[in-house]
C-alpha angles and dihedrals in degrees: 000000000000087000098053117129102174147002114236130204132178111268091231095050104116091198093069103025094110092048096057109115094021124108135237132202113252106221120234093009096066089222132132114225130186130246107234134184119233132165092220089076117098106221091198094058115093113311092341090242116100132185116240120224104175096181096053110036129052093218092046089049090057091047088049092053092049094046095040092239124165119250114225115194105208097178137068123221087264091061093251125128114275131219089267092081129070113288095252091063099043117119093012119135111253096248092048090048091053091051091051092047089054092047095050092046088054093048089052093051091241097117113090099181144324124224135176115254141158117273124211090217124150119237134192109263090220108042100014092233115156111258113220118213105230135174112244142157111269138167118248137191115220102236107185096080089049096046098053098069091038091055091045091054089057094046091049091054094244090117117050130190129205116232093033097223088068088065088057088054090048092051094048091051091048092049091052100035121150132200114287120238102216102174120097132187097224134131094236137040141072108321117240105261094235128113129195124213112232090205107043099017092233118157112220126191109203138177089213130047116269129213097173137037108259089216107044102008092238127146117280137201129202123241108265094219124097131219122266109267090238090057089065093038094054088065095055098099091066107012088064088057096057102274133188083040114069096239128176089248091054091051093045103042106030123119100033128203118236132013117205114197146131122281095234091071095047088115102025093057119355097055092044092051089055093049095047092044092055092044098049104022100027091230137078114263094229137008098217132042116196110196108193127202128264126254108243136173126244091277087057092247117143110254111250142153093244092057092043091223098114131117116225107228091208091059090050092048091049091053104031108015134251093271092055090051093049093046092051093051097042097043091049099044109088121183111276095010136097126238115247114205129172111231089190095058108043092159097059091042100052106020093085089058092048090047090052091051089049091049091050092048093050091045089052092049092051091052094045092050090064095046119089101153146341116342123221114267120247094214140033134068103277123119089236094064123108107257120224091244088059092063119095126216089264091052093052091045097053092046089052092047090049089052089051090049092050091054094043094047094043090051090048092053094045091052092043091243089136092165091058091050094048093048092048092054092044090052091050097047099040103035110020100035105027103030099037118013097042092048092053095049100042092099088053095047093048092048096248090120132026121256100066095136092056091046092052092048093050097045091046091050096050097039092052090048091050091051090055091049093048097043095092089056103037106019101166104054093038091051091052095046093044092055091045089052091051091048091050096048097038106038113201091014093116093053092050096047125348113247113251120239119284089239087069094054118107117264114255109268124215112266111201089191089068095058108107115160091174093058091046091051095046096044088046087058089050091051091050093051094048091045092051092052091046090051090054092048090050093048091056096038096243109179113244093243095052117096124212137189123250135189128194126212096212118221105161136043093240091061093047093051091045091056088053100044105023103030093113090052092050093047093052097044094045093040095239129168091203140358118199138164115255125222094211139022117279117276137196117323094040137094113222144181129197119227124219092258092054096260114133129214117209132188125190109245090218089068091058108035141018097257096206094050093041091051090051093046093050092048091048090052091046092051091049092053091045090059090048091050091050092056091045092051089049090052094049090045090061104099093200090061094043094050099037104038118085111269093242091055092051091049091050091055091048089053090053091053092050092050093049091048090051090049092053090050090053091049093049090048090053090052091053090048089053091050091241 
């Protein structure tokens, strides 16, 4: 209050319109201050008349500049009252001074009331001390000339932001940029390059250290402030390469390509790097800025030490491995979204990544156990290569799926949709390669069927390709498996010349020869048929080792040809004793499933269950539910219960009845299907 230099009201506030331009007496300071009109005042807040203290409030400082008000600094840098206040307050601690101000206002009869309320007062994040806004001399950088070319680089499309809405924020900030205060009152940092002459009081900015005033020769001392950390950081793209010297590194690596960073430093760092790059290097430091999401807990709070809701990466690595941690983060971090992790359930969060790493390792061990030397090439003109007619449907399918995965993963990486790339590779390795292809070729790998050489060539090709695709996400396990794969297929190669790192291997290139839509369609039908049979087995609880018979009522040509050429594969993967075409749709006593082309797979129920026992079991369960339903109907037929119980309770009981009735219908339908 002792630093007030005006009272401000809104220019449209009719209550004070006649008072604008007049003066009021400031209590305690014996000073007359004007009443000014300013649109920054909220007429609905309090009385609509606010005191203005330009030296101790940012908003008041702006009002003071617009209204040409004086700024009176009433505090010292030790938070005691300065000589700018009446003598009786000088030297008092700020809190003591406030108490005395309140006491004197009360003695003068000028205090209407006091009440507790919330203050929007800044506090130190370390010690919680109140931070007092205070006018002081600082060094600034004029930003408008630097912002104009930086904004133009974005508008011209030379600078790209992912996600795109971050570029809109960048543009808005550049359009409304203000001068940058670069001086900081800290104990460490780069000193402000300004010296003051002790004799003539001149301030000298210099590129080199000074020990004498260049004008009068007097002694000098350097400004005690240091540069804002971001001032130094903005120079990193070129200062780290030897600038201001024109070094080979600077010529070779500037400008860079992509910057990956967090969105909260878009203005603190990214924008300033662009501005300084254009100013000192005459070019932007990178063409793309990828701003990733933030890791948050299940309450969507940013993970931090102060909240105690963080997950220590070292703990995760110790329990699940670095690759599992990386996979979890990358696969869950979509563009423009944050990553939600549960710090209270580490197992559920990171176990899937660990399981994937284990699956990949076991898959690699299986493949390596069947490699004892060079594999036959799939392309080329040599007589040793695998000819196309030596490839089975499964071989052609996995090569085509590998090609699709290369395209999908590459597109995901290029568009910074890292989660899409990670999930595509996961789907290929876990489902396509491990669950389907490996299972189809095991008899060939173990020598039970011919074609083992071709199978080894195909699985080596696609597995090595998948390792290269996955390396950016899971670098450690892929590096190890890749070297093991090279050692197995090129015996002695490591001793002759150590293999380079996988990160130096070429990126998988698209191979149009691998595209085979027919193989994908036909093997997809095979998968659908096997999946339908497995679902029926699971529904009736058939043990994995028990074989059953199956018949197919063929509707499409694909299914007919599959039964002729791939019948052995289907029988083995679905655990069938026989698989025959049927002349008519399945009737009673069978369990069936209809495929997408209209064909139907049927399995005799007698192969899966003891019909007599199953009929008895189903009837017993139906009778039990019928008794439960009878009691529930009686309960809901009681008008006292229906009218007196809360509506939600009554509805809940009705829902139970409907569920039980549906269960009875299902049981009776199963009995009819069994021919009971």
